[in-house]
C-alpha positions as CSV (number, residue, x, y, z in Angstrom):
1,M,-7.0,272.6,207.6
2,S,-6.0,269.5,207.8
3,R,-3.9,268.1,210.5
4,I,-2.6,265.3,209.0
5,G,-1.6,267.4,205.8
6,K,-0.3,270.4,207.4
7,L,2.6,268.4,208.9
8,P,5.9,269.1,206.9
9,I,7.7,266.2,206.2
10,A,11.7,266.3,207.7
11,I,14.3,264.7,204.7
12,P,16.7,262.7,206.4
13,Q,20.5,262.4,205.6
14,G,21.1,260.4,202.5
15,V,17.6,260.8,201.1
16,T,16.8,263.3,198.0
17,V,13.2,264.5,196.7
18,S,13.0,265.9,193.1
19,Q,9.4,266.9,191.4
20,E,8.8,267.0,188.1
21,D,5.3,267.3,186.3
22,H,2.7,265.6,188.8
23,Y,5.2,263.0,189.9
24,V,7.4,263.4,193.4
25,T,10.3,261.0,193.3
26,V,11.9,260.0,196.5
27,K,15.6,258.0,195.9
28,G,17.4,256.5,199.3
29,P,19.5,254.1,200.4
30,K,17.0,251.6,200.4
31,G,15.5,252.5,197.0
32,E,14.1,255.0,194.9
33,L,10.1,255.4,194.6
34,K,7.8,257.2,192.6
35,Q,3.8,259.0,193.2
36,Y,2.1,260.9,191.4
37,I,0.2,264.1,193.1
38,D,-2.9,265.6,191.6
39,P,-2.5,268.9,190.5
40,R,-5.1,270.4,193.1
41,I,-2.2,269.7,195.7
42,E,1.0,271.6,195.2
43,V,4.2,270.4,197.2
44,S,7.1,271.8,197.8
45,V,10.3,271.0,198.9
46,E,12.7,273.3,201.0
47,D,14.9,273.7,203.6
48,G,15.3,270.1,203.9
49,E,11.3,269.5,204.3
50,I,8.9,269.0,202.0
51,T,5.1,270.5,202.6
52,L,2.2,270.0,200.8
53,T,-0.7,273.0,200.3
54,R,-4.5,273.1,198.4
55,H,-5.8,275.3,196.7
56,S,-9.4,275.8,198.2
57,D,-11.0,274.5,201.1
58,E,-13.1,271.6,199.4
59,R,-14.2,268.6,200.7
60,Q,-12.5,266.4,197.6
61,E,-9.0,268.6,198.0
62,R,-9.1,268.3,201.9
63,S,-9.3,264.2,201.5
64,L,-6.6,264.4,199.4
65,H,-4.1,267.0,201.3
66,G,-4.0,264.5,204.1
67,L,-3.7,261.2,201.8
68,Y,-0.9,262.6,199.5
69,R,1.2,263.9,202.8
70,Q,1.4,260.4,203.9
71,L,1.9,259.1,200.7
72,I,5.6,260.7,200.9
73,H,6.0,260.5,204.1
74,N,5.7,256.6,204.2
75,M,7.9,256.7,200.3
76,V,10.7,258.6,202.4
77,T,10.4,256.4,205.4
78,G,11.0,253.8,203.0
79,V,13.4,254.5,201.0
80,H,15.2,255.6,204.6
81,E,14.4,252.8,206.5
82,E,12.6,249.6,205.5
83,F,8.9,248.8,206.3
84,T,8.9,245.0,207.8
85,Q,6.2,242.8,208.2
86,T,6.1,239.5,209.9
87,L,3.5,236.4,209.5
88,E,3.3,233.1,211.3
89,L,2.0,230.0,210.1
90,I,-0.3,228.6,213.2
91,G,-0.7,224.7,212.3
92,V,-0.1,221.6,212.2
93,G,2.4,220.6,209.3
94,Y,2.2,224.4,208.0
95,R,5.6,225.2,206.7
96,A,7.6,228.0,204.6
97,A,10.3,227.9,202.4
98,N,11.7,230.1,200.1
99,Q,14.2,229.6,196.8
100,G,15.5,233.2,195.5
101,Q,11.9,234.9,195.0
102,I,9.4,232.2,194.6
103,L,8.0,231.8,197.8
104,E,6.7,227.7,198.7
105,L,4.1,227.4,201.4
106,S,2.3,224.3,202.6
107,L,-0.6,224.9,204.6
108,G,-2.5,222.0,204.5
109,F,-3.6,221.8,201.3
110,T,-3.3,218.4,198.9
111,H,-0.7,220.5,197.3
112,A,2.1,223.2,197.9
113,I,1.2,227.1,197.1
114,Y,4.1,228.9,195.2
115,L,4.0,232.2,194.5
116,V,6.4,234.7,193.0
117,L,7.2,237.6,194.7
118,P,8.4,240.7,193.5
119,D,11.3,242.2,193.0
120,E,11.6,244.7,195.7
121,I,10.3,242.9,198.6
122,K,13.1,241.1,200.4
123,I,12.3,237.6,201.8
124,E,13.2,235.5,204.8
125,T,11.7,232.1,206.0
126,Q,12.6,230.8,209.7
127,M,11.9,227.0,210.1
128,V,12.8,226.6,213.9
129,R,12.2,223.7,216.3
130,N,9.6,224.1,218.0
131,Q,8.1,227.4,216.9
132,T,5.8,228.5,214.4
133,P,7.3,229.1,211.1
134,K,8.0,232.8,210.1
135,I,7.9,234.9,206.9
136,I,9.3,238.1,207.2
137,L,8.6,240.3,204.1
138,K,11.3,243.7,204.0
139,S,10.5,246.5,201.5
140,C,10.9,250.3,200.9
141,D,7.1,250.2,199.0
142,K,4.4,250.0,202.2
143,Q,1.7,249.7,199.8
144,L,3.5,246.5,197.8
145,L,4.4,245.0,201.3
146,G,0.9,245.4,202.4
147,Q,-1.1,243.8,199.3
148,V,1.2,240.4,199.2
149,C,1.1,240.0,203.0
150,A,-2.4,240.2,202.0
151,K,-2.3,238.1,199.5
152,I,-0.4,235.5,201.3
153,R,-2.9,235.5,204.6
154,S,-5.8,235.0,202.0
155,F,-4.3,231.6,201.0
156,R,-5.3,230.3,204.9
157,K,-6.8,233.1,206.9
158,P,-7.3,232.3,211.0
159,E,-9.9,230.6,211.5
160,P,-12.2,231.3,214.8
161,Y,-11.9,227.7,216.6
162,K,-8.5,226.1,216.8
163,G,-6.9,229.5,215.9
164,K,-5.0,228.1,212.4
165,G,-3.5,229.8,209.9
166,V,-1.7,232.7,208.0
167,R,-1.9,235.4,210.7
168,F,0.6,238.8,211.1
169,L,3.4,238.3,214.6
170,G,0.9,239.2,217.4
171,E,-2.6,239.8,215.8
172,E,-5.2,238.5,218.6
173,V,-8.0,235.9,216.8
174,R,-11.3,235.9,218.0
175,R,-12.1,232.8,219.2
176,K,-14.9,230.9,219.0
177,S,-15.9,227.8,221.8
178,G,-17.7,225.5,219.2
179,K,-20.4,223.5,219.8
180,T,-19.3,222.1,223.6
181,A,-19.6,225.0,224.9
182,G,-23.6,224.8,226.0
183,K,-22.6,221.4,227.6
């Protein structure tokens, strides 16, 4: 049995889980999410817990067992308490501002970058004097949040010499010494 797949998922107060055909729908105070579940994995909702079982011990079914259990767990956690991700802009003149769902980034290019975010994501930008600009993203969908953060980070990844770029809060960047190290 998969160590992760066999763990039951507790359903918190205010969250409802329903299963129809091969889809699991999770509704809560922060939103509603829907996920397709492979027919080889059975989902049962009983006594405030969700359990997943598989039919056989094939390699593919074992991997799907743990995968779908974790996806459903992320859905339940997301609709109960949102996922939050913070990005910081490190570099002289790097700025971030938002107007509704449009994020404007100034990352040292000749032009500003505009990114339209999905409606499921809430955005907040912080520009405080003597601190690095921060972008705070919140969503109940962990996959979508990760994709949007990766997209924003891809505009200017942290470079290894000065460490400038867009990085996650608390992320360590391995630094190189450059050409003057040998002298």
